[in-house]
C-alpha positions as CSV (number, residue, x, y, z in Angstrom):
1,M,0.0,0.0,0.0
2,A,1.1,3.5,-0.8
3,I,0.3,5.1,2.6
4,R,3.5,7.0,3.1
5,P,3.5,8.9,-0.2
6,L,-0.2,9.7,0.4
7,I,0.6,11.3,3.8
8,V,3.6,13.1,2.5
9,G,1.7,14.5,-0.4
10,T,-1.2,15.5,1.8
11,L,1.2,17.3,4.2
12,F,2.9,19.1,1.3
13,V,-0.4,20.3,-0.2
14,G,-1.5,21.4,3.3
15,L,1.7,23.4,3.9
16,F,1.3,24.9,0.4
17,V,-2.3,26.0,1.0
18,A,-1.3,27.3,4.5
19,L,1.4,29.4,2.9
20,I,-0.9,30.9,0.3
21,V,-3.5,31.7,2.9
22,S,-1.0,33.3,5.2
23,I,0.3,35.5,2.4
24,A,-3.3,36.5,1.3
25,W,-4.5,37.1,4.8
26,I,-3.5,40.8,5.2
27,D,-5.6,43.1,7.5
28,K,-7.2,45.6,5.1
29,S,-8.6,47.7,8.0
30,Q,-5.2,49.0,8.9
31,P,-4.1,52.1,6.9
32,T,-1.0,51.8,4.8
33,H,2.1,53.0,6.5
34,E,3.1,56.6,5.7
35,P,6.5,58.0,6.6
36,V,6.3,60.3,9.7
37,P,8.5,63.4,9.4
38,L,11.4,63.6,11.8
39,A,10.2,66.9,13.3
40,P,7.1,69.0,13.0
41,A,7.2,72.0,10.6
42,P,7.4,75.2,12.6
43,E,4.3,77.3,12.8
44,R,6.3,80.5,12.0
45,P,9.6,81.0,10.3
46,I,12.6,80.7,12.6
47,P,14.4,84.1,12.7
48,T,18.0,84.0,11.5
49,P,20.6,86.1,13.3
50,T,21.7,89.2,11.4
51,Q,25.3,90.1,11.1
């Protein structure tokens, strides 16, 4: 009887399906990541020292 190849094939197909499902299972409710600026923009221009 070919029991061992049947078990190995079933496990392989199960792992393949699990991989495809895990890649496709992305939480669509979360917003896409947008880069955050390092520092907030000043509300008014910073005065430069005069010479």
